[in-house]
C-alpha positions in Angstrom: 0.6 -33.1 25.5 1.3 -30.4 23.5 -2.2 -29.5 23.5 -1.5 -25.8 21.1 -0.3 -27.3 19.0 -2.3 -30.5 18.5 -5.4 -27.9 18.4 -3.1 -26.0 15.6 -2.6 -29.1 13.5 -6.7 -30.1 14.2 -7.9 -26.1 12.9 -5.3 -26.3 9.7 -6.5 -29.9 8.6 -10.2 -29.0 9.1 -9.4 -26.0 7.4 -8.5 -28.0 4.2 -11.6 -30.2 4.5 -13.6 -26.9 4.7 -12.1 -25.4 1.1 -12.9 -28.7 -0.7 -16.8 -28.8 0.6 -18.0 -27.5 -2.0 -16.7 -29.2 -4.5 -17.4 -32.2 -6.8 -15.6 -35.3 -7.2 -15.0 -34.4 -10.8 -13.8 -31.1 -9.6 -11.0 -33.0 -7.7 -9.2 -35.1 -10.0 -8.5 -32.6 -13.3 -5.4 -30.9 -14.1 -5.9 -27.6 -15.7 -2.2 -27.3 -17.1 1.4 -28.1 -15.6 1.1 -25.7 -13.3 -1.7 -26.4 -11.4 -2.5 -29.6 -9.7 -6.0 -31.4 -9.0 -7.3 -31.0 -5.6 -7.3 -34.6 -5.3 -3.9 -34.4 -5.4 -3.5 -31.6 -2.9 -5.4 -33.4 -0.5 -2.9 -36.4 -0.3 0.1 -34.5 -0.7 -0.3 -32.3 2.4 -1.0 -35.7 4.6 2.2 -37.3 2.1 4.2 -34.4 4.0 3.5 -35.1 7.9 3.3 -39.2 7.3 7.2 -38.7 5.8 8.6 -36.4 7.7 7.3 -36.8 10.8 5.6 -39.9 11.2 8.0 -42.8 9.3 11.0 -40.6 11.2 9.3 -40.3 14.6 7.2 -43.5 15.4 9.5 -47.1 14.5 6.2 -49.2 14.5 4.3 -46.5 11.8 3.0 -48.5 8.9 2.7 -46.3 5.8 -0.9 -46.3 4.2 -0.1 -47.2 1.5 3.6 -47.5 -0.3 2.6 -46.5 -3.5 1.8 -43.1 -2.2 5.4 -42.1 -1.0 5.6 -42.1 -5.5 2.3 -40.8 -6.3 2.4 -37.6 -3.9 5.9 -37.2 -3.5 6.6 -32.7 -5.1 10.2 -32.5 -5.9 11.9 -33.8 -2.9 15.0 -35.9 -4.9 16.5 -37.3 -1.8 13.1 -39.4 -1.4 13.0 -40.9 -4.8 11.4 -41.3 -7.7 7.5 -39.4 -8.2 4.7 -39.0 -10.4 5.4 -36.2 -13.3 4.2 -33.1 -12.6 2.5 -32.5 -15.6 0.6 -36.1 -15.2 -0.9 -35.2 -11.8 -4.2 -34.9 -13.8 -3.9 -38.7 -15.1 -4.6 -40.0 -11.5 -8.3 -41.2 -11.3 -7.1 -44.3 -9.0 -6.7 -44.0 -6.0 -10.6 -42.9 -5.9 -10.7 -39.9 -3.0 -12.6 -42.0 -0.6 -9.6 -43.4 0.0 -7.3 -40.3 0.2 -9.7 -39.2 2.7 -9.0 -42.6 4.4 -5.5 -41.7 3.9 -6.0 -38.3 5.7 -7.9 -39.9 8.6 -5.7 -42.5 9.0 -2.2 -40.1 9.2 -4.3 -37.4 11.5 -4.8 -40.6 14.4 -1.5 -40.9 14.1 -0.6 -37.7 14.5 -2.9 -36.7 17.1 -1.3 -39.2 19.5 2.4 -38.0 18.0 1.2 -34.6 19.1 -0.3 -35.4 23.0 3.9 -36.9 23.3 6.4 -34.2 25.0 8.1 -32.6 21.7 11.5 -31.2 21.2 12.0 -28.1 19.9 13.4 -29.9 16.1 10.4 -31.9 15.9 7.9 -29.2 17.7 9.2 -27.0 14.4 9.4 -29.7 12.0 5.7 -30.1 12.7 4.9 -26.2 12.3 6.5 -26.6 9.2 3.8 -29.0 8.0 1.3 -26.9 9.3 2.6 -23.4 7.2 3.2 -26.2 4.2 -0.6 -27.6 4.4 -1.6 -23.8 4.4 0.5 -23.0 0.9 -1.3 -25.6 -0.6 -5.1 -24.1 0.9 -3.6 -21.5 -0.9 -2.4 -23.2 -4.1 -5.6 -25.3 -4.1 -7.3 -22.6 -4.7 -5.3 -20.5 -7.4 -5.5 -24.0 -9.2 -9.4 -24.2 -9.1 -9.8 -20.7 -10.2 -7.8 -21.4 -13.4 -9.6 -24.5 -13.5 -13.0 -23.1 -13.7 -11.7 -20.3 -15.7 -11.4 -22.6 -19.0 -14.9 -23.9 -18.2 -17.3 -22.2 -20.7 -20.3 -22.2 -17.7 -17.6 -19.8 -15.8 -18.5 -22.0 -12.9 -18.9 -19.7 -9.1 -16.0 -21.7 -6.2 -18.6 -20.1 -3.9 -21.1 -17.0 -4.0 -19.7 -15.2 -1.1 -15.6 -15.2 -0.9 -14.7 -12.0 0.3 -14.4 -9.5 -2.5 -11.0 -7.6 -3.2 -11.9 -4.6 -2.4 -10.3 -1.5 -3.2 -10.6 1.9 -2.0 -8.9 4.9 -2.6 -6.3 5.7 -5.2 -2.6 4.9 -4.2 -0.3 8.0 -3.3 3.8 8.4 -2.9 4.9 8.2 0.8 8.8 8.7 1.6 10.6 6.1 3.4 14.0 7.2 4.7 17.0 5.2 3.7 20.2 4.0 5.5 21.3 0.8 7.5 18.2 -1.2 8.3 17.7 -4.8 9.5 16.2 -7.2 6.6 14.9 -10.9 7.2 13.2 -12.9 10.5 13.8 -11.5 13.8 13.8 -14.9 15.1 10.1 -14.7 17.3 8.1 -17.8 16.0 7.7 -19.7 12.8 9.7 -19.1 9.8 10.9 -20.3 6.3 14.4 -21.3 6.6 14.8 -18.7 3.7 13.5 -15.7 5.5 16.9 -15.9 7.4 19.1 -15.3 8.9 18.7 -12.0 9.6 21.2 -9.5 8.2 22.1 -5.7 7.8 21.6 -3.9 4.5 21.5 -0.4 3.4 18.7 1.4 2.1 19.1 5.0 -0.2 15.5 7.0 0.1 12.8 6.1 -1.5 8.9 6.4 -2.2 6.4 4.1 -2.1 3.1 3.7 -3.0 0.8 3.5 0.4 -1.8 1.5 -1.9 -1.6 -1.4 -4.9 -2.4 -0.3 -8.3 -6.2 -0.7 -9.1 -8.3 -2.0 -11.8 -9.1 1.3 -13.4 -5.6 2.4 -13.4 -4.6 -1.1 -15.0 -7.3 -0.4 -17.9 -5.5 3.0 -18.3 -2.6 0.5 -19.2 -4.3 -1.0 -21.5 -5.7 2.0 -23.2 -2.4 3.8 -24.0 -1.3 0.7 -25.8 0.4 -0.8 -23.0 0.5 -4.2 -24.3 1.1 -3.0 -27.8 4.5 -0.7 -26.8 7.8 -2.5 -27.2 10.1 -0.2 -25.1 7.5 -0.8 -21.6 8.7 -4.2 -21.4 11.8 -6.1 -20.7 13.2 -8.1 -23.4 11.7 -11.9 -22.2 8.5 -10.8 -21.2 7.7 -8.5 -24.6 8.6 -11.9 -26.5 6.1 -14.2 -23.9 3.5 -11.2 -24.5 3.2 -11.4 -28.0 3.9 -15.3 -28.5 1.1 -15.9 -26.2 -1.1 -12.8 -27.1 -1.7 -11.3 -24.0 -3.9 -8.2 -23.8 -4.8 -7.9 -20.4 -4.8 -10.0 -16.7 -5.4 -13.4 -16.8 -8.8 -13.4 -16.4 -10.1 -10.5 -17.7 -12.2 -11.2 -20.9 -14.5 -8.2 -22.9 -18.3 -9.1 -23.5 -20.2 -7.7 -25.3 -17.6 -4.7 -25.7 -17.3 -4.9 -21.3 -15.1 -5.8 -18.8 -15.2 -8.9 -17.1 -13.7 -11.1 -14.6 -13.3 -14.5 -13.5 -12.9 -14.9 -9.8 -14.1 -17.5 -7.4 -17.5 -16.2 -7.2 -17.8 -16.5 -10.3 -17.7 -14.2 -13.8 -18.5 -10.8 -12.7 -18.1 -7.4 -14.0 -14.6 -5.8 -13.5 -14.6 -3.5 -10.8 -13.1 -0.5 -11.3 -11.8 0.6 -7.8 -10.4 -3.5 -6.8 -6.8 -3.9 -6.9 -6.0 -6.0 -10.1 -4.5 -9.0 -9.8 -3.1 -12.5 -12.0 -0.5 -10.2 -13.4 3.3 -11.4 -14.3 6.5 -9.7 -13.1 7.0 -9.1 -16.5 2.9 -7.3 -16.6 3.9 -5.8 -13.5 7.7 -4.2 -14.4 5.9 -2.5 -18.2 3.0 -0.5 -16.3 5.7 0.4 -13.3 7.8 2.0 -16.5 4.6 3.6 -18.1 4.1 5.2 -14.4 7.1 6.3 -14.6 7.7 4.2 -11.6 9.3 1.2 -10.7 8.7 -1.9 -8.4 10.3 -2.4 -5.1 12.7 -4.3 -4.1 12.2 -6.7 -1.1 14.1 -4.9 1.0 12.3 -1.7 0.6 9.0 -3.4 0.5 9.7 -5.4 4.3 11.6 -1.6 5.5 8.1 0.5 4.5 5.9 -2.1 5.8 7.6 -2.6 9.1 7.4 0.9 9.8 3.8 1.4 9.2 3.7 2.7 5.6 1.8 0.8 3.6 -2.0 -0.5 3.4 -2.8 -3.5 1.8 -0.1 -5.4 2.9 -0.8 -8.9 3.1 -5.0 -9.5 2.7 -5.5 -8.5 -1.1 -2.6 -9.9 -3.4 0.8 -10.5 -3.1 2.8 -7.9 -4.2 6.3 -8.7 -7.0 9.2 -7.2 -6.1 12.2 -6.3 -8.2 14.3 -8.4 -6.4 15.6 -11.8 -7.6 14.9 -14.7 -5.5 18.2 -15.7 -4.0 19.9 -16.6 -0.6 20.3 -14.1 1.9 23.9 -13.7 3.3 24.5 -16.6 5.7 22.1 -18.8 4.7 22.4 -22.4 4.8 19.9 -25.4 3.6 19.4 -28.3 5.8 21.8 -31.1 4.9 18.2 -33.8 5.2 15.4 -33.9 2.2 13.5 -30.5 4.1 16.5 -28.9 2.7 15.0 -29.0 -0.6 11.8 -27.1 0.6 13.3 -24.0 -0.6 17.2 -23.6 -1.1 17.1 -25.4 -4.8 14.6 -23.0 -6.1 16.8 -19.9 -6.0 17.2 -19.3 -9.2 15.5 -17.7 -12.2 12.7 -16.5 -10.0 11.3 -13.2 -8.7 10.1 -12.0 -4.9 6.7 -11.4 -3.8 5.9 -9.9 -0.9 2.8 -9.9 1.5 0.0 -12.3 1.3 -3.6 -12.4 -0.8 -7.0 -12.9 -0.4 -7.0 -16.7 -0.9 -4.0 -16.8 2.0 -5.0 -18.6 4.7 -5.4 -16.1 8.1 -2.5 -15.6 10.0 0.2 -17.8 7.5 1.6 -14.2 6.6 4.7 -12.2 7.7 6.2 -8.6 7.2 9.9 -11.2 6.4 7.8 -14.2 4.2 9.5 -14.6 1.1 7.4 -15.7 -2.1 8.8 -16.7 -5.1 7.4 -17.3 -8.6 8.7 -17.4 -12.5 8.6 -14.0 -14.1 6.3 -15.7 -16.6 3.6 -16.4 -13.9 0.1 -15.1 -13.4 -2.3 -17.8 -12.4 -1.3 -16.5 -8.3 -3.3 -14.1 -6.8 -0.1 -11.4 -7.6 -0.4 -7.0 -8.2 1.7 -4.5 -7.8 2.5 -1.2 -5.9 4.5 1.3 -7.2 8.1 2.8 -6.0 10.4 5.4 -7.5 13.7 7.0 -6.6 13.8 10.0 -4.3 13.9 12.8 -7.4 15.7 16.7 -7.2 12.7 19.1 -6.7 12.3 20.1 -10.0 12.3 16.5 -11.2 9.7 15.7 -9.1 7.2 18.0 -10.4 8.0 17.1 -13.7 7.5 13.5 -12.8 4.3 14.0 -10.7 2.8 16.3 -13.6 3.3 13.3 -16.0 2.2 11.2 -13.5 -1.0 12.6 -12.8 -1.9 13.3 -16.3 -1.5 9.9 -17.3 -4.0 8.4 -15.1 -7.6 7.5 -15.8 -8.5 10.2 -13.2 -6.3 12.9 -13.7 -5.0 15.1 -10.5 -2.3 16.8 -9.3 -1.3 17.1 -5.2 -2.3 20.5 -4.0 0.9 21.4 -2.7 1.9 22.6 -5.7 0.1 24.8 -6.0 2.0 27.3 -4.0 5.2 29.1 -6.4 5.1 32.5 -5.5 2.1 33.5 -7.5 -0.1 31.1 -5.4 1.2 31.9 -2.4 -0.2 35.4 -2.6 -3.2 34.3 -4.6 -3.8 32.3 -0.9 -3.4 35.3 1.3 -5.8 37.1 -1.4 -8.2 33.9 -0.6 -8.0 34.3 3.1 -9.1 38.0 2.6 -12.4 37.4 0.8 -15.5 37.3 2.2 -16.7 33.8 2.0 -13.7 32.6 2.8 -14.4 31.8 6.5 -11.6 29.0 8.0 -8.5 32.0 8.5 -10.6 34.4 10.1 -12.6 31.7 12.7 -8.8 30.0 13.3 -7.1 33.4 14.0 -9.9 34.2 16.6 -10.2 31.1 18.2 -6.1 31.2 18.4 -6.0 34.6 19.8 -8.8 33.9 22.9 -7.0 30.5 23.7 -3.7 31.4 22.9 -2.3 31.2 26.7 -4.2 27.9 26.9 -1.8 26.5 24.1 1.1 28.4 25.5 0.9 26.6 28.9 1.1 23.6 27.2 4.3 24.6 25.8 8.0 23.7 28.0 10.3 26.6 28.4 12.8 26.8 26.1 10.8 23.8 23.5 11.5 24.5 19.7 7.9 25.6 17.5 8.1 23.9 14.3 4.9 24.9 11.7 4.7 22.6 9.3 3.4 24.7 6.1 4.0 28.0 7.9 3.3 30.3 4.9 3.5 34.1 6.0 3.4 32.9 9.7 0.2 35.6 10.7 -1.5 33.3 12.6 1.6 32.1 14.2 2.7 35.3 15.8 -0.6 35.2 18.2 1.2 31.8 19.7 4.5 33.4 19.4 3.6 36.1 21.5 1.9 34.4 24.3 5.5 32.0 25.0 7.8 34.1 25.2 9.6 30.6 26.6 10.3 29.4 23.7 13.5 29.3 22.5 13.2 28.5 18.6 11.0 28.3 16.0 11.1 26.6 12.8 9.3 27.2 10.1 9.0 24.7 6.9 7.4 25.8 3.5 7.7 24.9 0.0 7.7 28.4 -1.0 10.8 30.0 -0.4 9.6 33.6 -1.2 6.9 33.6 1.3 9.4 31.4 3.7 12.3 34.5 2.7 9.9 37.2 3.7 8.2 35.8 6.6 11.6 34.8 7.9 13.0 38.0 7.6 9.8 40.1 9.3 9.3 37.9 12.3 13.3 38.0 12.9 13.3 41.6 13.2 9.8 41.6 15.7 11.5 38.2 18.1 15.4 39.7 18.2 15.8 36.8 21.1 14.0 33.8 19.4 16.3 31.7 17.0 14.4 31.3 13.8 15.5 28.7 11.4 13.3 28.5 8.1 14.1 25.2 6.2 12.6 25.7 2.1 11.1 21.8 2.0 7.7 19.6 1.4 6.5 19.2 5.1 5.1 15.7 4.0 8.7 14.4 3.6 10.1 14.7 7.4 12.7 11.7 7.1 14.6 13.9 4.1 14.5 16.7 7.0 17.2 18.2 9.2 16.9 20.5 12.0 19.4 22.4 13.8 18.4 22.9 17.4 19.5 22.3 20.8 15.6 22.3 21.7 15.0 19.2 24.3 11.0 19.4 23.3 9.4 20.2 20.4 6.0 21.2 19.7 4.7 20.8 16.6 1.8 23.6 15.3 0.2 22.8 12.3 -3.3 25.9 11.9 -4.7 26.2 8.0 -6.6 23.3 8.4 -4.1 21.6 6.4 -4.2 18.4 7.1 -7.6 18.0 5.5 -5.8 17.9 1.8 -4.4 14.8 2.9 -6.6 11.3 2.0 -7.4 9.4 5.2 -3.9 7.1 4.5 -2.1 10.4 3.9 -3.4 11.5 6.7 -2.6 8.6 9.2 0.8 8.7 7.8 2.1 11.9 8.2 0.4 12.0 12.0 2.9 9.0 12.3 5.7 10.7 10.7 5.2 13.6 12.9 4.9 11.9 16.1 8.7 10.2 14.8 9.8 13.2 14.0 9.5 15.4 17.3 10.4 12.6 19.6 8.7 11.2 23.0 6.2 13.4 24.8 5.3 15.6 22.5 2.6 18.0 21.7 1.4 18.5 18.7 -1.4 21.1 17.7 -3.4 20.9 14.5 -6.0 22.7 13.2 -9.0 21.2 11.4 -12.5 22.2 9.5 -15.9 21.1 11.1 -18.4 19.7 9.2 -21.1 22.5 8.1 -23.6 23.5 5.4 -23.1 22.7 2.3 -23.4 26.2 1.4 -21.0 28.2 3.3 -18.0 25.2 2.3 -19.0 25.7 -1.7 -19.0 29.1 -0.9 -15.5 29.4 0.7 -14.5 27.5 -2.2 -16.0 29.7 -5.1 -16.1 33.2 -3.9 -17.4 35.6 -6.2 -14.5 37.6 -7.2 -12.9 34.7 -9.1 -9.9 34.8 -6.5 -10.3 30.7 -5.9 -10.8 30.1 -9.5 -7.2 32.4 -10.3 -5.3 30.7 -7.6 -6.8 27.0 -8.8 -5.5 28.1 -12.7 -2.5 29.7 -11.6 -0.9 25.6 -10.9 -1.5 25.6 -15.1 0.4 29.0 -15.3 3.3 27.0 -13.2 2.9 24.1 -15.4 3.7 26.6 -18.4 6.4 28.7 -16.9 8.5 25.5 -15.4 8.0 22.8 -17.7 7.8 24.1 -20.9 4.0 23.3 -20.8 1.1 25.1 -23.6 -1.9 25.4 -21.5 -4.7 27.8 -21.9 -5.9 28.6 -18.4 -9.2 30.0 -19.9 -10.1 26.5 -21.9 -10.1 25.2 -18.1 -13.4 25.9 -16.2 -12.8 25.6 -11.9 -15.3 23.7 -10.1 -15.9 23.7 -6.2 -18.0 20.5 -4.7 -18.8 18.7 -2.2 -17.8 15.3 -1.6 -20.4 13.7 1.2 -19.2 10.3 0.2 -15.4 11.5 1.5 -17.2 14.3 3.5 -14.2 16.6 1.9 -14.6 19.9 -0.7 -13.2 18.7 -4.0 -11.4 21.3 -6.4 -11.6 20.7 -10.4 -10.3 22.3 -13.4 -12.6 21.2 -15.9 -12.1 21.3 -19.7 -14.5 23.5 -21.7 -13.4 21.4 -24.6 -11.9 18.4 -26.3 -8.1 19.3 -26.7 -4.2 18.2 -26.4 -1.9 20.0 -24.3 1.7 19.7 -23.8 4.1 20.2 -20.5 7.1 18.1 -19.1 8.0 17.0 -23.0 4.5 14.9 -23.0 1.0 14.7 -24.5 -2.1 15.3 -22.6 -5.5 14.7 -24.3 -8.6 16.2 -22.4 -12.0 15.5 -22.9 -14.6 18.2 -23.0 -16.0 18.1 -19.8 -12.7 16.0 -18.2 -11.9 16.9 -14.8 -8.3 17.9 -13.3 -8.4 17.2 -9.5 -6.3 19.5 -7.8 -7.4 19.9 -4.0 -10.1 17.7 -1.3 -10.4 19.3 2.0 -11.4 17.2 4.5 -13.8 18.5 6.8 -14.0 17.0 10.5 -15.6 16.1 13.9 -14.3 15.6 17.1 -14.7 11.7 16.7 -13.6 11.4 13.3 -10.1 13.7 14.5 -10.1 11.7 17.9 -10.4 8.3 15.3 -7.5 9.8 12.7 -5.1 10.3 15.1 -5.3 7.4 16.6 -4.3 5.4 13.8 -1.5 7.3 14.0 -0.7 6.4 17.6 -1.4 10.1 19.0 -4.4 11.1 22.0 -6.7 13.5 22.0 -5.8 16.4 24.6 -7.9 19.5 24.8 -9.6 20.6 21.9 -11.1 24.0 21.2 -14.1 24.9 18.7 -14.9 28.6 17.5 -18.3 29.8 17.1 -20.1 28.7 13.9 -18.8 28.3 11.3 -17.1 26.3 13.4 -13.2 25.4 12.9 -10.8 23.6 15.9 -7.7 23.9 17.6 -6.8 20.0 18.9 -3.8 19.5 21.2 -2.7 16.0 20.4 0.1 13.4 22.6 2.1 11.6 21.9 
């Protein structure tokens, strides 16, 4: 008896009935466009699939419920004969709904009997295909229903409590290494035939956003006249967008000057933090071009998702890729009618990856290849951005252009640290208000022998963001068993000065500095023969990452250091707001100069014309994120130029330059666990507290 398969069959069929329960009979008969199908047709077609491909083939005594249904509810299987034209499915007012429920009950009864008998592997696989097929139609049913309801002047809600299209913080680009990868389904569990065969594929290094593009970010594209700029669009997309007068995603509309969005919960005010959905491939590609990025390939998406680089993988929106839907090497469709399921559609369509809020739970996989025509918009389709790895100078220009083009202007804090910025930060550390450096130095001096006891003989100490390496000497003095010290920093000047001094003070120690962005570990190569690697990350720099970035960084460090590694991390602990705000806005104005030096650097390296005196330094506590934020605030309306682009600032508009998160022992423990580390020993300083934590892989 195939009890598990029978239980799954009953669960899937019951879920379909649950989905249509809120609907009236009138809701179920209407077809809103040729691409959509009436709910009645979905109910019948999924049942026809089991009847045709299982019962009729496997039970010689089976009698079809109604021979006419073979014509009415065949979708596209040419080998099975003629069928009702797709655009005319909405004309099927007969058979009545009650007869279709009787049809489902009839097929369910016979399938129940079939699934209580022994099944060979091929037949079990056919049942799994039928279940996956019905789950696809559960999603299609909701897509089609939303389109139907969007055309009603009443804007009805399908269900008031449908899961929200949640968003959250802005996405950030994370680096992904290239190389030879394996692509496609691994062979464990069910998959559609188009997900294989698994094969080798070579990737160049790339960067990919950890999150999807939001409504707010898309609104910035609209306000930048993205729908009116032909240079952003592919030719076919531009022609179509103009012919159909696209001005926004499919279900957006302006009411009283405000954007609203039609959802399964009815017409709702547009949520700027939610993920943008219901966009065509053409729109996604145009947005990517505007954002100085591109869409990922499906190979990049699958590789990044499989390595834990991505959030919002399958719970919000299917994600367009720039990959055309084509066969994998060695793909062969089945010779039976089932072979028409996927193979014959491998032309003129584009691949989407992931899953959506309407995708049945458990239906999607990392290897799942969804596909639609590039003009279609009624799916729950969104996008995430990718980009090629750029040379360092180009990367700064690209990030400035991207950061100053978004609705909330922002730049990464790593760009603070040119030669002047590094010197200013050292000066900040000497101000009476900036406690973290002094507190961490005293704590490190006190516990250095205990830290040293955790470091194996012959190990390499690798410091991420070493700067002047001042505090590091306390650990080096306590750890004579070290074989090598490998400082990594983005500032060549600071790194060169520190390495010269350390070589003089520690002549027996191999010192091998590397100028690099430590957030892109996949691109680093450290020449050391040491078998044991210990990471060192003091200075509370972890707090500059968002939650997602911090998890990704900790994961990448765990991979980089290898098995049985130790990672010594310094963080700033939660404390009173007055102490925090004073630390980021000292009385002598050194932090303000440090913040404004970012504009000086843009002027020098990217031919900018910023007037630093036209901006104020602002440090403010964000209680929702538990972080201190730094901004540059425009004193008046102004236009500036940099990297060949023009940017407009309104009076009072903020440019976000840093967010420094503060932690508790509980929050750092949770963060480490998400990245695969466990918390070992930790030490806290007297107030104002900072902490040093040992993480174990």
